[in-house]
N, C-alpha and C positions, 0 to 999 in steps of 0.2 A: 532487794530489787523486786521480789514478788509483792511486797507490801506497796511499793510504789505504783505497780501496774493495777493492783486491786483498788487503790485510792483513785487512780485516774478513771477506772471503769466506774466507780461509784459517782465521781463528779459528772461523768458523761451521762450516766443514767438519771442523775438529778436534773440536769439541764434538759434532757429529752422530755422528761415527764412534766417539767414546768412549761416547756414550749408547746406541749400538746394541748393544754387546757388553760382557759382564762378565767379569772374571777372578776365579775362585774359588780361594782358597788352601786346599788340602786339608789338614785337620788344624788349621786356624786358626793361632794363634801357635806351636803345638807343631810344626807341619810334618808331614811324612810320617814316621811312626814307629810303633812297636808301641803300640796303645792301652793306656792305664794304667787306664781305667775298667773296672769289673766287666762293663759291657754288651758282650758279645762282638761286636756288630754296630755299634759306634759310627760307623765311617765310613759305613756304609749308612744309618744314621739321619740322619746329616748330609746325605748326598746326597738323601734323601727330603724333607728340609726346604727344599730348593732347587729352583728351576725352571730347568732348563738348556735353552738354546736353541742353534740352529745359529749359529756365530760366537763363542760364549762360549769361554772357555779355563779349563783347570785348572792351577793352579800347584802343583807338588810341590817342597818344599824339604826337603832331607835331606843328611847327611854322605855325599859321594860315595865315600869310602873304606870305608863301612860298609853302604851300602844302594844300592838302585836301584829303578826302577819298570818293570814289565813290563806291556805291553798283550797280553792273552791272550784266548782264546775261553772260552766257558762251561765246557767240560769241564776245562780247565787251571785255571780259577778254582776250581772245586769241589774239586779235588784238590791245589791249591797245587803244580802242575807247573811248576817254574821252567825247565825244559829245553824246554818247548814254548810259545814266545811268538811273537806277531805282530811286536812291536817292543820294543826295550829302550832305556831312558834311564837314564844313569848320570852326568850332569854335576852333580848336586846341586841344580840349579835348573831343573827341567824345566817347560816350558810346553807343554801339550797343547791344541791348538785342536780344538774340536768341530765338524767340518766337514759332518756329516750327521746325519740323524734315525736314531738306532740305540741299542742298548744296548752300552756299553763296559765291559769288565772289566779291572781293574788289580790286580796283586798285587806284593808286595815281591819283589825279585830275590834276597833272603836267604830261603831256604827256611824257616828257623826263625822268622823274623819273620812270614811268611805264615801258618804254622801257629798263630801267636799273633794272628791276625785283622788283620794289616796288609794289608788287601785292600779294594777298593772297586768298587761297580757304580754306573755312571752312565747314566741313561736320558735321552736327548736328545729333546725334544719336536719334533714335525713343524714345519716352517716354516709361518708363517701363510699362509693361502690366502684367496681371494676366493670361497669356496664355502660354502653352507650346506646343511643337510638339510631337505627339505620333505616333508610327508606328502601323498601323493596321495589325493584324495577317493575315497570308495567309489562303485562304480557304482550307478546308480539301481535300485531294485527292479524285477524283471520281473513282468509280470502272471501268468505261468505258475507252475506248482508246481515250479519249479527249485530246486536246493539253495541255501542261503544263499550270498551272495557271499564270496569269500575275504577274509581280514583285510587291513587296510590295509597297503600297501607303502611302503617309503621310496624316495623319488626324489631323486637328487642334482642340484640346481639351482644354477647360478651366481648369486651374489647381486650386487646393484648396489653394495654397499659392503662393506668388510672386516668380518668377524665381530668382535664385541667380545671381547677376551681378558680372562679374569678376572685380577685382580691378586693377587700372592702376598704374604703378610706378610713384613716385613723379616726378614732372617736373624738368628738370635740369635748366630751364631758371629763377628760382627764384620766381616763383609764390608761394606765401606763404599763400594760403587760409587755410591750416591746421593749421598754426601758428596763423592766425587770429581767427579761431574758438577756438583754445586752449586758446588763450588770453582772448577772450570774455567769455569763460566758466569759466575761473579762475576769471575774473572781476565780472561776475555775481554772482559767489559763495561768493566772498569777499563783494560785495555790499549787498547780502542777509544777511550775518553774521553781517555786520556793521549796517544795518538797524534794525536787531533784537535787538541789544544792545542799539540803540538810542530810539526805541520805548519801 
């Protein structure tokens, strides 16, 4: 019986960890390659249609003998400077985990590909906090002929419960993280029932 409870806990922990982070495949089924669409900023349009959180990851798939991924600063991004990079990835199946709230700049390690818009900007949202913004009340009017009170100020006040996060629409690029979570939930339930019959 203890084995059953341990296995249930393990399945639950697996499902929770999978639900907490999403892996985004850059470029969808085409992978990391020179965009073929006439829209010059197609990777950035793709990135703007997603909500990236700390803990999510980007999957870059590309032929390692023809391309690579460079993590660069904004200046190198704007000029496609492939010799000035923060990090280089060239294994053909790169997973980059978003570990902090920031703006990340990626370009192709192939200078010609970068010039053809194989580049990406990813903005990672701040982690969820338990704080909200409250408006301080105006001071009461004074009986003298003093100037009018200053405009209302914003005061940062801790909230008693987490702020509600807006939901984002499902991505059109085929990222199927909700399907994975749904499948894993079903699989975990099936596994739990199956093991309860075996034990």
